[in-house]
N, C-alpha and C positions, 0 to 999 in steps of 0.2 A: 424429827425424822417422820413421824407419823403424819405430820402435817404437809410434808413433801410428798409422800405417798397418796394422800387424798387429793393433792393438786394434779399430780400425774393422771389420777383416774378420771378427774373432770377433763382434763386435756384430751386424754384418749376418747372419751364419750363424745367430745365436741367434734373432734376428727372424724369418728364414725358417722355422725349426723351429716357433716359436710360432704363426705364421700358418698353417702346414700342419696343426698340430694342431687350430687352431680350426675350420679348414674340415673337416677329418676328422670332428670330433665333431659338428659342425652336421649334417653329412651322416648320421651314425649316428643322431642322435637324432630327425631328421625322419621322421615316421611313414610307413611305406610304404604306398601306396595299396592298398586292398582288391582282390582281383580283382572285376570286375564281371560277374555272372552272365550268360550270355545268354538270350535269350528260349527259353520251353520250348516254342515252336510255331514252325512254319514259316508264312510267308505266301504265299498264293496268290491272285492276282487274276483275278476272273472277270467275266463281263458282268453277273451278278447280285450283286455286291458282293465283299467281300474275304473268303477263307476263312482261318481260323486253324486250322491243322492240329497238334494235339497228339499225333498217332500216334506219332512218334518218342520222345517221353517216355513215353507209354503202354507202349510196346514195352521200354523199360528198366525201368520199374516192374514189369512182367509177369516179366522176368527176375530183377529183384531178388526178387520174391514168390517165385518158384519156388527161388531159391537159399536163401533163408531158410527154407523149409519142408523143404528137402531137409537142410539142417543140422540142423534139429529132428527129422529122422527121420519127417517126416509129409508125404511127397510128395502133391501134389493129384491127385484122381481127376475123371474125368468132366468135363474142361474144354470148356466151350462158349464159342465166340468170336463177336463181332458187331462190326460197324463201325457207329459212332455219329455222327449229325450232328444238331444243332440250330440254329435260328435264333439271330444274335446280338442282343445286347440294345441297343436304341436306334440302330442302324446297320444298313445292309444288309451281308448276307453271312451266314456260318454258322461254326460251331465244330464241328470233326471230331476224333474220337478213336476208339481201338480199345478195346473192353471185353470182359471174360471173366467167367464165374462157374465156380466149381469146388466140389467136395466136398472136405472135408478131415476125415479120421477120425483123432483123437488118442488116445493111451492114457489109460485111467481115471486114471492118477496125473498127467497133464499139465493144467495150468490154461491159461486164456485168456491170462492175462499171460505165461506162457511163450511162447506162439505171438506175442504182440505184441512181445515181446524179441527174438525171433528174426527178425523182420522190419524193426523200427523203423528201426535204423541203415542197413541196406542200402537200404530203400525211400527213406529220407532222402536218401542219396547219389544215388539215381536221379531226383531230383526230385520225389518223391511224399510221402504222409504217410498214416498210419492216421487215418481219418475218425472212425469210431465203430463201436458195435455194438450189435445188439438182437436179441431173439428173432425167428425166422422160421420157414418151412418150406421143405424141399427136396424135391421131388417127394412132396408130402404129409406129409413125416416133419418133425417137430419138431427144428429146428435153431438154433443161435447165428450170426447173419450178422456177418462183419467185413467192414467197407467200407474198401477202399484206394483212393486216388487223387490228383488233383491240386487243389490249392487255390491260387487267384491272384486278381488284381484286374485287371479290364479296364474302362477308361473309369469308374474310380472306383467300379466296382461288383464285390462279390465274386462269384467264380466257383469252382463246385466241379463235378469231372468224377469220377464213379466209374469206375475203371479195372479193379479186381479186386473181384469179390465172393466172399468165402470162406464157405461154408455149413459149420459145424463141428459134427461131433457126435462122441461118445466111442466107442470100439469095443465097448461094450456098449449102445450106443444111448441113453445118458443125455446130458444136456447139461451143458456146463461153465457155471459161472455168469458173468455179465455182469460187467465190471470196474466199472462205474459203482456208486456206493453206492446201496443200495437204501432208499427212504423208510420210515419207520415205518408201519406198516399198522394203521389203526384201522377196526374195524366190517367186516372182510371185504376180499376183493379181486376183481379181474376186469379185463376188456379193454374198450376203448372205441375204436372207429374213427370218426373225424371226416371226413366227406365235405364238402368246399367246392365248392358248385354255382357255376354263372354266371360261371366264370373266362373272360375274354377281352373282358369290356366294359370294364374299365380293368385298370391292372397294380399299382398301389400296394398294394391289399389282397392281391393274390397274393404280391407280394415280401414283405409282413408276414407271412404265414403261412409262407413258406419260412424266413424270418429267425427263427422260433420254434425252429428245430432239433428239432422232433418229428415224428413220422410223421403226415403229412396227405395224404389222398387228394385230388387236385385234378380236379374234374370239368369239363372245358373245352368251351365251346361252339364249333361249327365256323363257319368264316367271319366271325368277328368280328375288329375291327381289331387287337386284341392277344391272339388266340387262339394263334398260334403262339409269340409271345413268353411268354405264360404257361406253355404247356406245356414250352417250352425252358428256362425259369427252374427249373421244378420238376423235371424230367428231370435236369437237369445237377446238381442237388442231391441227386439220388437218390431222390427222391420218386415215390410211384405216380400215374400219371396216367391218366384215363379219359376217354372221350368222353361229353359232355354232349348226347345226342341230342334234338333238338326233335320233340315228337310232339303231335298235335292236342289241344288243351284242349277242355273242354265248350263254353266260350264262345270261338268262332273269333275273336273280334275282340279277345280277350285275348292272342292270339299276336303276338309281335313279331319273330320270327326270319325272316331271308330264305328260308330253306329249311325246310320242316316236311312230315313224314310224316303224311297225313290217310287217314281212312277211304275217302275217295272214290277213293284210289289202287288201281291193280290191284297184283297181287302182284309182278309184275316191276317195276313203278315204285317200289315200297317198297324192293325189295332193291337196285336201282340208287342210289336216294338214300342208302340206309343206307351201301352199299359206298363212295360218294364221299365221305360225311362222315367215315368210318373213314380213308381214305386222305388225307384233308385234315391229318391230325394224327398224324404218324409217331410212334411209341413208346408208343401208348396200349397198355393191358393189358385194358380192359374198357369197359363201356358203362354209364350209367345215363339215365334218361329226364328229360328237361327238360319240364315241364307234363304234357300227355298224359293228361289224365283221360279223354278220350273214346276214344284208341287204346288205351290200356292196358286198356280194358275189353272191347276188341274182340279175340277169340281169333284170328280170320283175321289181322288186321294184325299182332298180335304174333308169330304162327308165322312171317311173312314176315321181319320184323325179326331175329328170333332165329335164323333159318336162316343169316343172314349172320355173326350173332355166332358160331355154332357153327363155321361153315366157317373162320372166322379163328382159332378156338382162343381167343377172348376169354371173360371172364366177364360177368354181367350182374347189376346191382343194380337192383331195382324201388324206386323212389322214392316209391311209394305215395302219390300225389297225390290218389287217390279210394279209398274203401273197397272198390268193386266191381271193383277191378284183378284181372286174371287173368295178368298178366305173369309174376311169379314163380312161378306154378303151371306155366304153359306152359313155362317155361324150365327147371324142374326135369325135367319130362316129357320135355325133348328132351335131358336129359343134360347141361346146361350148368351149370357152377358158379355158384351163385346166391345173393345176399345180398338183403337187404330193409332199408330205411329205418324206422326204429322211433320216430324223435322229430325233429321239426323244431325247430332252436335258435332261429332269428331271425325268426319271423312279426313279431314286434316288433323295432325296431331300438334300444330302450332297452337300455343295457349291463347294469342290474341284472336286467332281465327275461331277457335271454339267459343271464346266471349262473343265474338260477332254473331255467332249461332244462337247463343243464349239471349242476345239482345233481340234477336229476330222472335224468339219464343215469347218474351215479354210482350212485344208488340202483338204477336197472333193472341195470346191471352187477353190482352186488352179489348182486342177487336171482337173476338169470339166467346168472351168470358172463361175460356179454359184451353189448354193445350197439352198433348202428351208428346214428349220428345225422347228419343234415345241415343244414349252415349254408351261408351264401353269401358270395361275395367283397365284403364290405363292411367299411369302416373299424371300425365299433362292433363288428362280431363279431371281428375280430382282437383288439381290445382286450379284449373280455370273455374270449376264449379265453387270451389270455396272463395276464391276471390271475387266472385260475383254474387255471393249471398247477400251482401249488404245493398248492392244495387237492385237485386230481385226484390228485397223487402221494402226498399224506398220507392220502389215502382208500384207497391201495393199488391204484388203478386205473392199468393200463398202456395206453398209446395204442399203437395199432397200425394198420397200413394195413387197408383194408377186405376185401382178399381174403385176410387172415390169419383171418378170422372164418368162412370156409366152404370 
């Protein structure tokens, strides 16, 4: 009897060991939950909506960029800082972050890939990423611009915030090659700036152009329902945004804007109206005219408008809605950086006809080295430009922002 009790004790002990082992291995094999990253922004509730503040993340990315450049032996120079704020998409409130631009001088032997490698891991740990690179200018000198920032999704919409813009040149003034694969050039090369007018009426075409991932200059009307949202989308993705300033057309009945600069206004009224329109769209870098065939042919009117443009250190593009325009001439005489429209893309809304105009623009860029063209924020224009991108690339034409051509 004592022997049987002893056997049961051994059996019970073995069972306990087996049960403990099963529990242990189940616990070991159960996947450990991945740490859930916290939001990259702080939330601030205000009377005008919710502010999503990415400043803290931006500051971490700044530090990562500086550390990476220091590790590469190319510390940044001439750092310029600014606080940025744009309207949120689809809801009340704003998005806030901190942005910087800087000059980076690298040795002749260093490539852009080396700079990106020095930054990539550090920037990623800080909550950012390298967004892209493209040729640009720094204080009038040719440079390769490397954009670093935050990519996120808010309300199922993609969000891109540029926190650090690195203007890279080599120590002998040459440019490092871009890291993107260059298309085969057939029949020459050149640059093309596409300006998209009438942004602000609707948002879908603006979003379509932003999503192309190519340099597009957005000309935004003031005081329209989607004006601030259009500007915000373009700015947050790092695009160039300008004011599409309504000026008086030849046929006054053709003007549909709530505020228009007319030839009947005094110089002071013109200056005040221009200043208010500029203030309505923070973040713009220049101006072009909406309509304005009568106003742009009036030297007095354009001097008054352009006096404000110059005082705010903006550039000006003459849309050239009439052959008698004096706008570009007056602008240059006043010492303002000036460009001119050379071709309207979409006087017709037919996709094939818009493509025909883009092919004309390609030929003009080949012949003259560059071309500035104007299209409009319309669905068919988005389709035509998107479908022509490969053809533009294959022709050796590089898309640039409008202010890179003057």
